[in-house]
C-alpha positions in Angstrom: 20.9 -10.5 29.2 18.4 -7.8 28.3 19.7 -4.2 28.3 16.7 -2.2 27.1 13.3 -2.7 25.5 13.2 -5.7 23.1 12.5 -4.8 19.5 11.8 -7.7 17.2 12.0 -7.0 13.5 9.7 -9.7 12.0 10.5 -10.7 8.4 8.8 -13.3 6.2 11.8 -15.5 5.8 15.6 -15.6 6.2 16.4 -15.1 2.5 15.7 -11.3 3.0 18.5 -10.9 5.5 21.6 -11.1 3.2 20.1 -8.7 0.7 19.4 -6.1 3.4 22.8 -6.4 5.2 25.0 -6.5 2.1 22.9 -5.0 -0.7 22.8 -1.4 -2.2 20.9 -0.1 0.9 23.1 -1.8 3.5 24.4 1.6 4.8 20.9 2.6 5.8 20.0 -0.8 7.4 23.3 -1.0 9.3 23.0 2.5 10.7 19.4 1.9 11.8 20.2 -1.5 13.4 23.4 -0.2 15.1 21.7 2.8 16.5 18.7 0.8 17.7 21.1 -1.5 19.4 22.5 1.4 21.5 19.3 1.7 23.5 17.4 -1.5 22.8 17.9 -5.2 22.3 17.4 -5.9 18.6 16.3 -9.3 17.3 15.4 -10.6 13.9 12.6 -13.1 13.6 11.9 -14.9 10.3 8.7 -16.7 9.5 5.4 -17.4 11.2 6.8 -20.3 13.2 9.1 -18.1 15.3 6.1 -16.6 17.1 4.8 -18.6 20.2 2.0 -16.3 21.3 1.7 -13.6 24.0 4.4 -11.5 22.5 7.1 -14.3 22.7 9.5 -15.3 20.0 11.9 -18.3 19.8 14.5 -19.5 17.4 15.4 -16.0 16.4 18.6 -14.0 16.1 20.3 -11.1 17.8 21.9 -8.3 15.8 25.7 -8.0 16.3 26.6 -4.3 15.5 30.4 -4.8 15.4 30.2 -7.2 12.5 26.7 -6.4 11.1 25.8 -10.1 11.4 23.2 -12.1 13.3 23.8 -14.6 16.1 21.3 -17.2 17.5 19.6 -15.7 20.5 19.3 -19.1 22.3 16.4 -17.7 24.4 12.7 -17.0 24.3 12.3 -13.3 23.8 9.2 -11.3 24.9 9.0 -8.4 22.6 8.2 -4.9 23.7 7.9 -3.7 20.1 7.3 -5.9 17.0 8.3 -4.2 13.8 6.0 -5.9 11.2 8.5 -5.5 8.4 6.8 -7.2 5.5 3.3 -8.3 6.3 4.0 -11.6 8.2 1.0 -11.6 10.7 -2.6 -11.3 9.5 -5.5 -9.2 10.8 -6.7 -10.4 14.1 -3.1 -11.2 15.3 -2.6 -11.0 19.1 0.7 -9.4 20.0 0.2 -9.9 23.7 1.9 -7.3 25.8 3.9 -6.0 22.8 3.1 -3.1 20.4 3.1 -4.1 16.8 3.9 -1.5 14.0 2.6 -1.5 11.3 -0.5 -3.2 12.4 -1.6 -6.2 10.3 -4.9 -4.5 9.7 -3.2 -1.5 8.1 -0.8 -3.6 6.1 -3.7 -5.5 4.6 -5.7 -2.4 4.0 -2.8 -1.1 1.8 -2.2 -4.5 0.1 -5.9 -5.2 -0.8 -6.2 -2.5 -3.4 -10.0 -2.8 -3.7 -10.4 -2.0 0.0 -8.1 1.0 -0.3 -10.0 2.4 -3.3 -13.3 1.8 -1.6 -12.2 3.9 1.3 -10.7 6.7 -0.9 -12.8 6.7 -4.1 -12.8 10.5 -4.6 -9.0 10.7 -4.8 -8.6 7.5 -6.8 -9.0 6.7 -10.5 -12.2 4.9 -11.4 -11.7 1.3 -10.2 -13.5 -2.0 -10.5 -12.9 -5.4 -8.8 -13.6 -8.3 -11.0 -13.3 -12.1 -10.8 -14.4 -13.4 -14.2 -14.6 -12.5 -17.9 -18.1 -11.0 -17.7 -17.0 -8.7 -14.9 -14.0 -7.7 -16.9 -16.1 -6.9 -19.9 -18.4 -4.7 -17.9 -15.5 -2.8 -16.3 -13.9 -2.2 -19.7 -17.1 -0.8 -21.0 -17.5 1.6 -18.1 -14.0 3.0 -17.9 -13.0 6.1 -20.0 -10.3 6.1 -22.6 -8.7 3.4 -24.7 -6.2 2.2 -22.1 -6.7 0.5 -18.8 -4.6 -0.7 -15.8 -4.9 -4.3 -14.6 -3.3 -5.3 -11.3 -3.8 -8.2 -8.8 -6.0 -7.1 -5.9 -3.4 -8.2 -3.4 -0.3 -7.8 -5.5 3.2 -6.7 -4.6 6.3 -5.1 -6.3 4.5 -4.5 -9.6 4.2 -8.2 -10.3 1.5 -8.9 -12.9 0.6 -5.2 -13.4 -0.3 -4.4 -16.9 -1.2 -1.2 -18.7 -2.8 -2.2 -21.9 -5.3 -1.2 -24.7 -8.8 -2.2 -23.8 -9.2 -4.3 -26.9 -6.2 -6.4 -25.7 -7.1 -6.9 -22.1 -8.9 -10.2 -22.6 -6.0 -11.7 -24.4 -3.3 -10.9 -21.8 -1.2 -13.9 -20.7 -2.6 -15.6 -17.6 -5.7 -13.4 -17.6 -7.8 -16.3 -16.4 -5.4 -16.9 -13.5 -5.4 -13.3 -12.6 -9.2 -13.1 -12.6 -9.5 -16.1 -10.3 -7.3 -14.3 -7.7 -9.3 -11.1 -7.9 -8.3 -8.4 -10.4 -8.4 -4.6 -10.2 -9.4 -2.9 -13.5 -8.7 0.7 -13.4 -8.8 4.0 -15.3 -5.5 4.8 -16.9 -4.0 8.0 -15.6 -2.0 10.0 -18.1 1.1 11.4 -16.4 3.1 12.0 -19.6 3.2 15.7 -19.0 5.4 15.2 -15.9 5.5 17.3 -12.7 6.7 20.9 -13.0 10.2 21.2 -11.6 10.6 17.5 -11.0 10.1 15.4 -14.1 9.0 15.9 -17.7 7.7 12.5 -18.4 5.5 9.6 -17.2 6.1 9.0 -13.5 5.0 7.7 -10.1 5.7 10.1 -7.2 6.2 8.4 -3.9 5.9 10.2 -0.5 6.9 8.1 2.5 5.5 8.9 6.0 7.0 8.0 9.3 6.1 9.6 12.7 3.4 11.5 10.8 6.2 13.3 9.0 7.3 13.2 5.4 10.5 11.2 5.6 11.4 10.6 1.9 10.2 11.7 -1.5 11.2 10.2 -4.8 10.0 9.9 -8.3 10.1 6.8 -10.4 10.3 6.8 -14.1 9.4 3.8 -16.2 12.1 1.9 -18.2 12.1 2.8 -22.0 9.1 1.3 -23.7 7.2 0.7 -20.4 4.5 2.6 -18.6 4.9 0.7 -15.3 7.0 2.8 -12.9 8.2 0.1 -10.5 11.8 -0.5 -9.7 11.3 -4.2 -9.9 10.3 -3.6 -13.5 13.3 -1.5 -14.4 12.1 2.0 -13.4 14.7 4.6 -12.4 14.5 6.5 -9.1 15.4 10.1 -8.2 14.8 11.7 -4.9 12.8 15.0 -4.7 13.3 18.0 -2.4 10.2 18.9 -0.3 10.4 22.5 -1.5 10.0 21.4 -5.1 6.7 19.7 -4.5 3.9 21.7 -6.2 1.4 23.1 -3.7 -1.5 21.0 -5.1 0.5 17.8 -4.6 1.4 18.8 -1.0 -2.3 19.7 -0.3 -3.4 16.3 -1.8 -0.9 14.5 0.4 -2.1 16.2 3.5 -5.8 15.5 2.7 -5.2 11.8 2.1 -2.9 11.5 5.1 -5.5 13.0 7.4 -8.0 10.4 6.3 -5.6 7.6 6.9 -4.8 8.9 10.3 -8.5 9.1 11.3 -8.6 5.3 10.9 -5.0 4.1 11.5 -2.9 6.0 14.1 0.9 6.2 13.6 1.2 4.3 10.3 4.4 3.8 8.3 3.5 3.9 4.7 4.2 5.1 1.1 1.7 7.1 -0.9 2.1 6.9 -4.7 0.8 9.8 -6.6 0.1 10.4 -10.3 0.2 14.0 -11.5 -2.4 14.3 -14.2 -3.9 17.2 -16.3 -6.8 17.1 -13.8 -4.5 17.3 -10.7 -3.0 14.7 -8.4 -4.6 11.2 -8.1 -3.8 8.2 -5.9 -2.0 5.3 -7.5 -1.8 3.2 -4.4 -0.8 2.9 -0.8 2.0 0.6 0.4 2.2 -0.5 4.1 6.0 -0.7 3.9 8.5 2.1 3.7 11.2 1.2 1.2 14.6 2.4 2.6 16.6 5.2 1.0 19.7 4.6 -1.0 23.0 5.7 0.6 23.4 8.8 -1.5 19.9 10.2 -0.8 19.9 13.5 1.0 16.7 12.3 2.7 18.5 9.4 4.4 19.2 11.1 7.8 15.6 12.3 8.1 14.3 8.8 7.2 16.6 7.1 9.7 15.9 9.5 12.6 12.1 9.3 12.1 12.2 5.5 12.0 14.4 5.3 15.1 12.1 7.6 17.0 9.0 5.6 15.8 10.4 2.2 16.8 11.6 3.4 20.2 8.6 5.6 21.1 5.6 3.7 19.6 5.0 1.8 22.8 4.8 5.0 24.9 2.6 6.7 22.3 0.1 3.8 22.3 0.1 3.6 26.1 1.1 0.0 26.1 -1.7 -0.9 23.7 -1.5 -3.2 20.7 -1.1 -0.5 18.1 -4.0 -2.0 16.2 -4.5 -5.5 15.0 
């Protein structure tokens, strides 16, 4: 029996569920899912095979708020809203009568780093896309400084990201494999002076946007001996008050956000910023908004904005697809 609009949270596979429901961020997930359940029917779909076309899902689960567990839905569900949690569908996906958020096109715009940098070259470090050793050599010659950043063009979670001396780039483990998959070679941004009032060392400042509103800010600091500020690589995380953001960082964010909005309405995304001696620079965009930890003061803001986004996106897009 359907009580409200059907919201389907579409994840890549079922192994994600236990981590989200019982892990360190479970308080946030449980509150969001429980509150969504109060006005909507919330379902979890895992994998491509659950989608049957025309907005319909089968072999999915219904969220049980009393126990924070999932139960088989035992029905075909026509979604009103599809929450594209972690990049399951590809560009060109047809959601039928449903609205999908984030759109697959925006997700892939963020994931394919070369596409992102091509769209935002003036706010990004000097960047080259290469596929072979000769291309790598040319990029190394053209980039300033002695260090460079190497990252897969469609990478995730800091996997295979390296910050290395130029003279050592050709000898990195698996460099030939990385080149075959498409590699970003990028100017190294020196953030060692920190951000006034926020951090005194190397960093990656993340601003998360939901409902066109800043919904979470945190700064990540690399593990000792590393320059890669990714939590999957041991970086520490501290939240940041909005009032502590330097004015040039806030202005930078607003400029970049306006350009994203001109192409992708109502995106959910993270903007990673490096604060350099020459001002803020874009590290990368991420088409997924990592959830806050229970102790974060930003948690109520994040939750409220995400709830409003998921329950109102259909109305805002006038029954359209929200982009494909």
